[in-house]
N, C-alpha and C positions, 0 to 999 in steps of 0.2 A: 565331477561333483555337482549336484543340482543346487542352484542358488535360489532361495525363497525370500519373498517379502522385500524385494529391492526397494530402497527409498522409504522404508517404514510404512508403506501403503497399508492402511487398515490396521496398523498396530497401535494399540492404546498405550500411551506413555505416561499420562498423568490425568488426574481429575482437574476439572475447571468449573467455576461458577460463572464465567464471564459471557460466553456465547455458545450457541449450539446451532448446527445445521441439520435440517431434515431434508436430505437430498431427494427423496421420493416425492415429497409433497411440495417442495420448493419453498421451504420456510427457513428464515434466519431469525434467531432469537438473541437479543441482548439482555442478559440478566432477567429473563422471563418475559420480556416485551417484544412483540412482533416488530420487525424492522419496518414494515409498511405503515404501521401505526405511528412509530417514532418519526418516520420521514414526513408523515402528514401533519402530526401534531406538535412535535418537539422542536428543539433547536440543537445546534451542535454542542453548545455549552452545557445544556441540560443532559444531553446524551453522554457527554464526556464525564460529567459528575456521576451518572448512573453506572457507567462502566468502571469507574474507579472505586465507587463506594457501595455498589450492590443495592442501591435504592435511589429512587428519584428524589431530588432535593425539595426541602420546604422552601417557601418564599425567601426566608432569611438565609438559608444555606445557599440558595441559587445566587442571591445578590452578592454574598461574600465570595463565592467561587468566581463569578464574573469579574468582580473587583480585583481579585488576586491575579487572574489571567491578564487583565489590562495592565496591572502594575509590572508584570513580568515580561511584557512583550519587547522591551528594549534590549538590544544586544550591545556588547562593548564596542565603542568606536574603533578600538584597535583591531577588532575582528573585521570590520568593514574596510579598514585601511589595508589589512592583509589580503582581502579579496581583490583589491586593486593590483596586487602583484601576481595574480594568476593569469594564465592565458585566457583571452576572451572567449576562445572556442572550447574551453575545458568542459567536460561533461558535467551538467548540473548535479547529477547524483554523486559524482566524485567530490565535488565541492561540498555538498551537503553532508556526506559521510565524514569528511575531514573536519568540518566546523562543528558538527554535533559532538564529535570526540573532543574537540578543543574546548568545549564548554566546561569540562572538568578542570581546565587550567585557570578558569575565571571564578568558579563557584565552589564553595565548600561541598565536598562529596561524602561527608559523613552522614550516612543514613542507616544506622543500625537499628532504628526503630521504624515501625510501620508509619507513624505520623510524620516523621522526617521524610520518608519516601514519598508521601503525598506532596510535600513541598517541592521535591525534585521533579515529580511528575508535572506539576503546574509549570515549573520553569522550562521543562522540555517542550510541553505542548504549546506554550506561549511563544517560545523563541524559534521553533522550526519555521513557521510562516515568515517571520522577519528575516531569517537567514536566506530563504529562497527568494523573497522579494528583493532584498538588498543585492543579491547576486544578479538578478535580472536587470536592475537599474545600473549597477556598476559595469557589467559587461557590455552594456549599450552606451556607456559614456555619460550616464546621468547620475546625479547625486541620490543617495538613498532617501526615501521618504519615511519620516518617523511615524510610529503608530499613533492612532487617534484614540484617546481613552474613551470617547463617547460612542465608538463603533464596535460592533460585535466581531467575533473571530473571522467570519467569512468576509464581511465588508472590509475589515481592516486589511486583509491580505490583498484583495483586489485593488484597494486604494494604494497600498504600499508598492504594488507591482506596477500599476499604470500611472499613478499620480492623480487619478480622478476618482472621486467618491462614487460608487455605483448606486443606481436607483434601488428602491426597496425590492422590486421584483427580481432584479438580477442578483442582489445579495441573498435573497431567500432561496433562489435556485442553487446557488453555490453552497449555501449553508446545508441544503438537503443533500447535495453530493457528499459533503464531509460526513454527514451522519451515516450515509450508506457505506462508506469505506472505513469506518472507524475500527471495526474488528471483524474477523472471519475465522475464528477458532485457530487451530494449529497449522496455519499455512506456513510456507517456507520461512518468511521473515519473522513471524511471531515465534515459531519454534526456535529460530536462531537466537532471538532475544532471550527466550527462556533458558536455552542451553547455556548461553554466556552468563546469565544471572545465576544459574545453578552453581557456578564456580565461585560465587560471592563477588564477582566483578560489579562495578557500580552501574547505575542506570544509563549514564551517557555511553559507556562502553557497550552495553547491551543494545541500546538504540542505534549506535553507529554500526554495529555488526548487522543488525536487522536491515539497515539502509543498504549495506553491501549486498545482502541477499535479495532485497527488493529490486536492485539495479539490474539484475539479470533479465534477459528478454523472455525467459519462460515464466517469470513471476510478474514484475511490475511494468514491463515495457510493452505489454500487448496492446494497450489502447493507442500508443504511438503508431504501432504497425497498422491498426485499424484505420487511423486517419490517413496514413499513407495510401492505404487501399482505396479509401473514398476519394481522395484527390486524384488517384490514378484512373478511377472509373469516370468521375467527372459529371455524369448526368444519368438520370434514371433509365434512359433508353439503352445505355451501354451495360447495364447491370447483368442482364441475362447472358449475353455473349461472354462477358468478362468472367462470370462465375462458371459458365460452362467450360471455358478454356482452362481455368484453374483446376476444375474437377477432373477434366480429361487428363491433365498432366499429373494428377495425383497429389496436388498441393493443398495445403490446409487453408481454409477460409478463416481469417482471423476474426475473433469475437464470437465465434460459434462453438458451442460445446463446452462442457465443464467436467472436471475430474470428479466432482461430488454430486452436483445436481443432475437429476434424471428428468427434469421438466424445466420450466422457465426459472431462471435465476431471479429471485424476488427483487434484487437490486436493479436488474435490467428492466423489470416491469416499471419501476418508478422512473428510471432514467429515460425510458422511452417517452413517458409523459413529459418530462422536462425538456427533452430534445424537441418534441412537437411544439411545446410552448415557446421555446427560444426561436424556432424556425418561423413561427407566426410573428414574433416580435422583430426579428432581423430581416426576414425575407430570404434567408439563405436556403440553399437546396439540400443541405446535408441530412436533415431528417428524412426527407423523401427517398434519398439514395440509400440511406441506412436501412429503412424499412423494406425497400426493394431487395437489398442484399439478404436480409433475414428471410424473406419469403422465398426468394430464388434458391437459397442454400437449403432451406428446409425441404422444399419440393424436390430438389435434385438429389439430396441424400436419401429421401424416401423412395424415389423412383429407381435410383441406381443400386442402392445397398439395402433397401428396406429398413433403414435406420431413422429413428426420430432424433433430431438434433435441435437444440434451442439456443437462443442468444445468451451470452454471459455478460457480466458487468461491463466488459470492455467495449462491446459493440456500440452501445449508445452513449457511454461516457465520452468517447472520442469526439463525437459531434457536439456534445454539450460543452466540453472544454474549448473546442475550436470556436464555437459561436459566442463563448464568453471572452473571446479574444486572448486566450491564454496560449503562449507559444507552445508548439508541439513538444519540444524537448523538456518542457516543465510538467508534462502529464504525470510522469512517475514521481517527481518531487511533490506534486499536489497529492498524490496517493499517500506519500509519507507525512504530509501535513496532517491528514486525517488519521492515519494509522498510528501516529505517535501516541495517541491516547490508548489505543489497544495494546501497543507494546508496553507502555507504562503500567497498565493494569495487570498484564501478564507477568511483568517483572516483580511487581508487588506480590501477586499471588504465588509466584514461584518461591519467593524468599520468606513469605509469612503465611504459608498454608496452615490453616488451623485444624482441618479435619483430615485424617489419614495421610499425613505427610509422606511423600515418597523419599527414596534415598537422596542424599544431599546433592549428588553430582550425576548428571547424565553420563552414562558409559555404555553405549550399545555394543553388542558383540558383532564382530565381523566374521565372515566365512573366508578363510584363506584358500585361494585358488592358484597360488603361485607354485613354483617347481619344488620338488622334493628330490634331493640327491641320495637320500638314505635316511635311516632313523636318527642318525647323529648330525644331519645337515650336510651341506656341501663342503668339500675340502678346499681350504684356502690355499692359494698358491701365490708366491711373490710375483710382482708385476712382470719381471723379465722371463718368467717361466710360463706365462699364460699364452695359450694359443688364441687365434682370432675367434674361435667359436665360444669362448668362455665369456659370457655377458652377465 
């Protein structure tokens, strides 16, 4: 039997007002606004408000939203104590998934109204960075650093993680990274969040499930693999031979190519600029090596297969995070820090869609390709009568 549309590729499953991808033109839109404009002009907090509320905030709305985020950043001390009981080498994504789910045990989860859901969204968005930063401190034998009410979302995380307040340029670079990763339509983790929300599960359950989906190497772990590649290459003069050897072996070059974009990923365009900026600031070689990887891979694919291939969001984000002195195994949790706002927006949309609501519960149809013993099924035999061939 022929199996079609594996993985729901190309299948439209719901309407959304949150974001849109034009893969042919290399455009990503948040609520009608081009991601490159938002990356240049906006802040993460303002973009988060936009994704949640379908409009940019007024000055008063923005001030209130920033205040509410600041008030919600603290996490229970018992949670930080419990982190101390974990193995220090535990995967940060396993930790994050567990403690996001645990938030439901500390906070009221009644959000039957749309307005109450916005409160839960703020709680989730504000606390995910604190959870990640607390784990980074605790696993290295340091005390957690409390949030600083006067700092923004990006600067607060860097300070809580490292114990040092970042300069304005560094904070702005990281803030831009958070904008770029905040949403990306129905990717694997976002669809997971929506599917869980469709059962009327609460927001923390949906977000925890999304984190589980993001933890897989085919979704959120790619920029970690890109940085491993860059470290293995080590210098610009080794890029050509390294790429050639991998291509000859039929291996994939991480950070190149995308399932949706047929030209440059617009997020990669911005991240390339940020990587160049950080390299000038730090003197590190990672931008130059990454740029050489991009050019060598594009040329090799064109020559060997006649295919145009372009960098995706992971290629340059790896070097950006590394030059921000973020540990490599926190790359995917950083993704979650940003994407928490997208997940929250999609959970709210899933639960409270106002136009053309879909059926309440996702229930895709599967194509059975198992065995048939006959029209009435296989004959059941007791255990002592079964031969070795009956499986």
